[in-house]
Structure formats: C-alpha cells, structure tokens
N, C-alpha and C positions, 0 to 999 in steps of 0.2 A: 288452242294455240292459233294465233294468227300468223301470217307470213312474217312480218317483221321479227316477232319472237322466234320464229323458226331459225332466223340467222344464228341465234345463239344455241339453239337446241341441236343444229345440224352437226353430225360428225361422220366422217368417212367409215364406211362398214364394208367389210369383205368376208364376213362369215353371215350366210343367210339360212332361214328356217324353211322348211317345205311347205308351210302354209300358204295357200294361194290368197291373192290380194282380193278381196271383196269386191264384187261388180260394181258398186257405186263408186269406189275410189278409182278404179281402172277406167271406167267411163268419164269420170272427171278430168283425169289426166289425158285421155284420148281427146276430148273435147277442147282441151286447150291446146294440144298439138294441132288438130284441126284449124284452129284460130291462128296459130302462129304460121303454118304452112300457108294459109291462104292470103295473111295479110303480110307476110314478110318473105314469101317465095322459099321457105325452108322445106326439108323433108324429113320430119320428125315421125318416128314410128314407134309404137309400143307392142313389143315381142312377148307373148307370154311364155313361149317355150324357146327361149334364146340360149340356154346354158351351154349348148353343145359348142358354142364359140369359144368358151372358155375352157374346154376339156383338153387335156393333154399338153398344157402349155406351162413351163415351169419358170419360163424367162421373167423379167421385168421388176417393176417397182413393187408390186404387191402379189401376195397370195390370196386366191380366192377359193370358196367351197360354198356349195348349195346353191350357185346361181342359177336362177330359172327365169324371171321375167327381166327383160332389158327394155330401156328408152335408148332407141338408136337414133343418132344426131348428125344428119347430113344436110346439105344444101347445094345450091347450083354451082357448078365449077366456074361459071364466069360472073359469078357475084362477088365483088372485090371484099364485101363485108360480112362474106359466109361465115368466117370462123368468129368473129364477134359476136355476130347474131346466134350463132350455136351456143357460145357461152352465156348471154344475156338470157335467151329464153330456155336454154336447158338448165340454167340455175334457177329459173321460176319454176319448173317442173320439179326441181330438187327440193325447193322450200316448200312448195304443195304438198309433195310427198310427206316431207318431214312433219308437217302440220298435222297430217293423217297419221303419224306413228309409225312410219316407215323408215327402213335405213336405206341409204343410197352411198354410191361412191363413183365419182368420175373416173373414166379409165380411157388412155389414149393409146396404149401400147401392148397391153397384157391379153390380147384375145386375137382370135383368126379373123381379120379383117375380110377375108375372102370366103368366110363360111356362109353357104347358101340361106342358112337361116335368117341372116341379117338382110337380104332381100333389097339391096341399095339400087334405085333404078338407074339406068343410063342416063348420064348427064348430071348425075349428082355426085358429090364427093363426101364420103364417109369421114367424120372428124372424130368422134368419140362416141362411147357408149357409156350407159349408166346403169348398171345393176340396181334393181329396185325391189323390195319386200320386207318381210318381217324379219327382225333379227334377235338374237339373244339380248338379255337385258343388260348384262355387262359385256365389254369387250373381251372376245376370245383371247389367248396368248399370242397368237400369230399378229392379231390386231395391234396389241399393244406393244410388241416388239416392232412393227413396221410404223408405228406412230412415233415411238423414240429415235428411229433412225432417220425420219424425214422432217420431223417438226423441231426446229432450233429455237423457235421462240413462241410456240402455242399460236393462239388466235390474235394475239395482239389487242391492242386498246385498252388495257386495264391500268398500265403505268401510263397514262395518257399523255403527259408532256415529252417523256423519253421516247415513246414509241412514234408519236407524230413527227418529232423531229428527224427521225431516221427516214420518213417517207414523204416530207413534204418542205419544199422551200417557201419561205415568206418574207414578204418585206413589210408586213403589217399583221397584228392579230387577226386570226381566222373568225369568220362570223359563226354563231353557235350551230346554225344549220349545216354548214360547210365542214366543221369540225365533227358533228354527229355523222355526217355522210363518209368521211375518210374514217372513222373508227369502225363504221360498219364494213367499209370497204376491205379493211385490214382483216377482217373476220372471214373473208372469203377463201375458199380453196384455191390453190393453185397448183400448177404442174411441179412436182418435187418439191412441193411448199417454198417455191423460189421467191414470192411475194415480188414480182417484178415490177408493180405499178408505182409510178412516182407522181406526185402532186406539186403544182406550182401555184402558188397564190401571189400574182403581181399585179399592181394597180387595181385592184378590186375585181381581178377576174382569175376563175380557177381552172385550170387545165389538168387533164390526166394523160399520161404518157408510159409507155413501155419502151425498153430497149430495142427491141424486135431483132433479137438474136436467136430466136427459137420460135418456131410456128405454133407452139402451144400458148406463147405468151398473149397471141390474138383472142384465143379462148379465155384466158385469165382476164384479159381487159374488158370483155363483155360480162364476166361473172362480177368483177368488182363494180362495173358501172351500175349494175342492177342493185347491187347491196347499198352502194350509195345513194341511188335515187329512193329506195325504200325508206331509208332513215332520214334523208335530207329533202326530199321532194324535189321537183323540178326535173330536168333532163339532160344527158349528155348526148350530143349528136354522134353518129358512127365516126369512127377514125381515131388514128392516133395523135395525140396532143390536143384533142377537142376541148372546147370550153364549155363549162356548165352554164346550163341556162336556169337561174333560180325560178321558183314559183310552182305551180300546180299543173304546168303542162303535161306532164307524164307522157306515156309512149303509146 
C-alpha cells in the first residue's frame, strides 16, 4: 500500500491490541518525526509507553482501550503556523502508519495533557496525540457506535458532484487535478467530523479556507491540505485562504 492508497484505507481506531510495533516500523516513524522537527520547528515524539495518559478518563468524544504507543504532536508556542503544521505532518505520519497496517486516531481532548509520560518540552505547545498500534480486524462495538454518532456523511467523494457542490464555490469547471485533490481532502479526518474546509475556484485560482471558530480547525486545515497535495500535486502555502500552486513543487 502506498501513501495515496492509505487515504482510503485509513479509519479512526480506538481499540488496540497488545502486540508491540516492530522496530523497523517504529524507527521509520521516528526518522520522519526527526526530519519534520528539524525542517519545520516541530516537536513530534514517539512514546512507546504512553497509555497512562488515557487511564481513568471517561469524558470526551471517544472511548479508548489498549492504548500503548503514542505519537505526541507539539510545536513552538510562537510559531503562528504550529497547528496547521501539526495537522499536515501528523497526518503524514498517520498515512505512513496506515500503509504499514497499523491503526491510528487523532485525539485532541480525551487524554491527560499534563501527564509526565508525554514529556512536552518548555516553550512547546501540545496540540494532539495519535495512538498507534495493531488493531482488531473488525471495528469493536464501541468504535461502530462512535462512528455512527460522529459521521454524518462518511468520507465523502463518492457522490462526486453532489459532495463537491457542498464544499466548493466555483465560477467555472474545476481542472481534473483540483477535483481529485478536493475529493481526497474530503476524505481527511476532522474534529467531530465537522469537515470545516471550504474551497473557492475563482478566475483560475483555487483557495482553501476554514471559518476559524475552533482551534482544531487549523489542525483540520493542515490535514486536508496534505490529502489534497498527495492527490493533486503542487502545494498550498501555510495560512487560511491560501491559494494552491499547481505543479510538482511539493513541500
């Protein structure tokens, strides 16, 4: 499975098996984290025994069991693009893990942010964690219930015209690449499955924006931009309302 195929394969999982992650996979994830930390000023960490941060908590959007390994996502407090970067590069890690056959879930609230196991350095802001590990072949009952409660319209993209009209304002037909990118972006996970991202195609320019009414929407923006770029090529600069630069520039 390649990274683009992992977009369709990825599902949020909350029940994990006790099997440890093989060393070659964990080392690959840590190598990517080191690259992103160095190049983007992030503080991404791979914690093999971080499940204690989930113990004794019953509040929140999801219920978790068997959590052991975490990807901890933080960045510099003074970086205005911190949350968007966390979404973009955190989702790149999610898709990499998915391609290796692991389960993951973005988590912003249902864990103990102050737990010492997370070890966030001074000067950094913890945004999210991502439990990662092997999962049962089929979703557990609790996972199916949570999915029904939080997913009003699935991953999107199958009813292409109807789905796109709900998320895109366009003054002319979309180019094939832009259309493919938007369909991939609509398959991205988002907080409470809110799908806040909206696209505008005007005078040959495509922009992507969020309403900016909730802090996690900035993480959602980064996640969706990654999905778009993987399917369409080119890149989006950081920022709300940024315009897509077509081509093979990448990031």
